[in-house]
C-alpha positions as YAML, in Angstrom:
chain: A
units: angstrom
residues:
- id: 1
  name: MET
  ca: [8.27, 10.18, 0.23]
- id: 2
  name: GLU
  ca: [8.46, 6.47, -0.48]
- id: 3
  name: TYR
  ca: [7.88, 3.82, 2.17]
- id: 4
  name: LYS
  ca: [7.68, 0.01, 2.12]
- id: 5
  name: ILE
  ca: [5.62, -2.88, 3.37]
- id: 6
  name: VAL
  ca: [7.74, -4.24, 6.23]
- id: 7
  name: LYS
  ca: [5.43, -6.91, 7.64]
- id: 8
  name: ILE
  ca: [2.30, -8.75, 6.56]
- id: 9
  name: ILE
  ca: [0.21, -9.62, 9.62]
- id: 10
  name: ASP
  ca: [-2.46, -11.54, 7.70]
- id: 11
  name: ASP
  ca: [-4.36, -11.28, 4.42]
- id: 12
  name: LYS
  ca: [-6.09, -8.12, 5.66]
- id: 13
  name: THR
  ca: [-3.38, -6.26, 7.59]
- id: 14
  name: VAL
  ca: [0.06, -4.92, 6.68]
- id: 15
  name: ILE
  ca: [2.67, -2.80, 8.45]
- id: 16
  name: ILE
  ca: [4.29, 0.13, 6.63]
- id: 17
  name: ASN
  ca: [7.52, 1.77, 7.80]
- id: 18
  name: ALA
  ca: [5.96, 5.22, 8.34]
- id: 19
  name: GLY
  ca: [4.39, 6.47, 11.53]
- id: 20
  name: SER
  ca: [3.71, 9.49, 13.68]
- id: 21
  name: ASN
  ca: [7.38, 10.53, 13.37]
- id: 22
  name: ASN
  ca: [6.61, 10.90, 9.62]
- id: 23
  name: LYS
  ca: [3.41, 12.87, 10.38]
- id: 24
  name: VAL
  ca: [1.12, 9.99, 9.37]
- id: 25
  name: THR
  ca: [-2.47, 10.51, 10.53]
- id: 26
  name: LYS
  ca: [-5.60, 8.32, 10.63]
- id: 27
  name: PHE
  ca: [-6.91, 10.31, 7.66]
- id: 28
  name: ASP
  ca: [-4.02, 9.35, 5.38]
- id: 29
  name: LYS
  ca: [-4.13, 6.62, 2.78]
- id: 30
  name: PHE
  ca: [-1.27, 4.69, 1.22]
- id: 31
  name: GLU
  ca: [-1.05, 3.11, -2.20]
- id: 32
  name: ILE
  ca: [1.07, 0.05, -2.90]
- id: 33
  name: TYR
  ca: [2.58, 0.28, -6.36]
- id: 34
  name: ASP
  ca: [5.11, -0.99, -8.88]
- id: 35
  name: ILE
  ca: [6.98, 1.47, -11.05]
- id: 36
  name: GLY
  ca: [5.75, 0.99, -14.58]
- id: 37
  name: GLU
  ca: [7.16, 1.58, -18.02]
- id: 38
  name: GLU
  ca: [8.53, 5.04, -18.78]
- id: 39
  name: VAL
  ca: [6.52, 6.93, -21.42]
- id: 40
  name: ILE
  ca: [8.47, 9.17, -23.81]
- id: 41
  name: ASP
  ca: [6.86, 11.92, -25.89]
- id: 42
  name: PRO
  ca: [7.70, 10.96, -29.50]
- id: 43
  name: ASP
  ca: [7.85, 14.61, -30.63]
- id: 44
  name: THR
  ca: [10.01, 16.08, -27.88]
- id: 45
  name: GLY
  ca: [11.81, 13.02, -26.51]
- id: 46
  name: GLU
  ca: [10.74, 14.22, -23.06]
- id: 47
  name: SER
  ca: [9.86, 11.68, -20.37]
- id: 48
  name: LEU
  ca: [6.19, 12.01, -19.44]
- id: 49
  name: GLY
  ca: [6.58, 9.81, -16.39]
- id: 50
  name: THR
  ca: [5.88, 6.16, -15.71]
- id: 51
  name: LEU
  ca: [2.75, 4.03, -15.99]
- id: 52
  name: ASP
  ca: [2.80, 2.91, -12.37]
- id: 53
  name: VAL
  ca: [0.69, -0.10, -11.41]
- id: 54
  name: ILE
  ca: [-1.38, 0.57, -8.29]
- id: 55
  name: LYS
  ca: [-1.77, -2.75, -6.47]
- id: 56
  name: GLU
  ca: [-4.00, -1.47, -3.67]
- id: 57
  name: THR
  ca: [-5.00, 1.61, -1.69]
- id: 58
  name: LEU
  ca: [-4.96, 1.20, 2.09]
- id: 59
  name: ASN
  ca: [-6.39, 3.01, 5.10]
- id: 60
  name: VAL
  ca: [-4.37, 3.70, 8.24]
- id: 61
  name: VAL
  ca: [-5.95, 1.90, 11.21]
- id: 62
  name: ARG
  ca: [-3.25, 2.25, 13.91]
- id: 63
  name: ILE
  ca: [-0.22, 4.53, 14.18]
- id: 64
  name: TYR
  ca: [3.04, 3.94, 16.03]
- id: 65
  name: PRO
  ca: [6.04, 6.32, 16.09]
- id: 66
  name: LYS
  ca: [7.95, 4.57, 13.25]
- id: 67
  name: MET
  ca: [5.25, 2.43, 11.59]
- id: 68
  name: CYS
  ca: [1.56, 2.13, 10.96]
- id: 69
  name: MET
  ca: [-0.94, -0.67, 10.54]
- id: 70
  name: CYS
  ca: [-3.04, -0.50, 7.37]
- id: 71
  name: ARG
  ca: [-6.05, -2.32, 5.97]
- id: 72
  name: LYS
  ca: [-8.28, -2.08, 2.93]
- id: 73
  name: ILE
  ca: [-11.55, -0.68, 4.27]
- id: 74
  name: TYR
  ca: [-14.18, -1.16, 1.59]
- id: 75
  name: LYS
  ca: [-17.35, -0.20, 3.42]
- id: 76
  name: LEU
  ca: [-18.13, 1.71, 6.56]
- id: 77
  name: ASP
  ca: [-21.33, 0.59, 8.24]
- id: 78
  name: ILE
  ca: [-22.50, 2.92, 11.02]
- id: 79
  name: PHE
  ca: [-24.15, 0.03, 12.86]
- id: 80
  name: THR
  ca: [-21.54, -2.72, 12.62]
- id: 81
  name: GLY
  ca: [-18.32, -0.74, 12.02]
- id: 82
  name: GLU
  ca: [-15.70, -1.20, 9.35]
- id: 83
  name: ARG
  ca: [-15.70, -3.99, 6.81]
- id: 84
  name: VAL
  ca: [-12.22, -5.14, 5.90]
- id: 85
  name: LYS
  ca: [-11.37, -6.56, 2.49]
- id: 86
  name: SER
  ca: [-8.76, -9.27, 2.04]
- id: 87
  name: LEU
  ca: [-5.61, -8.05, 0.29]
- id: 88
  name: ASN
  ca: [-3.94, -9.86, -2.59]
- id: 89
  name: VAL
  ca: [-0.85, -10.56, -0.47]
- id: 90
  name: ASP
  ca: [2.00, -12.80, -1.52]
- id: 91
  name: THR
  ca: [1.14, -15.81, 0.63]
- id: 92
  name: LYS
  ca: [4.78, -16.84, 0.97]
- id: 93
  name: ASP
  ca: [5.25, -13.80, 3.18]
- id: 94
  name: ILE
  ca: [2.67, -15.05, 5.66]
- id: 95
  name: SER
  ca: [2.69, -18.85, 5.36]
- id: 96
  name: GLY
  ca: [4.17, -19.97, 2.03]
- id: 97
  name: GLY
  ca: [2.37, -20.47, -1.26]
- id: 98
  name: ILE
  ca: [2.25, -19.37, -4.86]
- id: 99
  name: THR
  ca: [3.74, -16.15, -6.21]
- id: 100
  name: ASP
  ca: [2.10, -13.68, -8.57]
- id: 101
  name: GLU
  ca: [3.44, -10.37, -9.87]
- id: 102
  name: ASN
  ca: [0.42, -8.55, -8.42]
- id: 103
  name: HIS
  ca: [0.75, -10.03, -4.95]
- id: 104
  name: ILE
  ca: [1.60, -7.62, -2.18]
- id: 105
  name: LYS
  ca: [4.89, -8.62, -0.55]
- id: 106
  name: VAL
  ca: [7.35, -7.43, 2.04]
- id: 107
  name: GLY
  ca: [9.54, -4.78, 0.42]
- id: 108
  name: ASP
  ca: [6.84, -3.42, -1.92]
- id: 109
  name: LYS
  ca: [7.01, 0.34, -2.46]
- id: 110
  name: VAL
  ca: [4.34, 2.44, -0.76]
- id: 111
  name: ARG
  ca: [3.55, 6.16, -0.99]
- id: 112
  name: ILE
  ca: [1.30, 8.27, 1.15]
- id: 113
  name: ILE
  ca: [-1.79, 10.00, -0.21]
- id: 114
  name: LYS
  ca: [-2.40, 13.15, 1.84]
- id: 115
  name: LYS
  ca: [-5.93, 14.52, 1.97]
...
């Protein structure tokens, strides 16, 4: 199923419109992506799929019934806890700024990665 970024809290935290009602768990991950160019087999003319661009992979940190809070956890330290990486968010969605095609923005497509 496809979901979307619905809110950017800060440069480390986003809200996705999927929650416990969608069976999201703390063990799930989400990837933010853009649909890429379709690849066609030159011999058969068959579509082989698209070269999707994965912007980021996120960890679920808090779950609500209809949404979840996600962050990019890049290192887990047993003594100090989680280390959170800044996301390449579109700054105009949090406080204005420049745009870039790789920036994460409200409305970006998101899909769950089940373990």
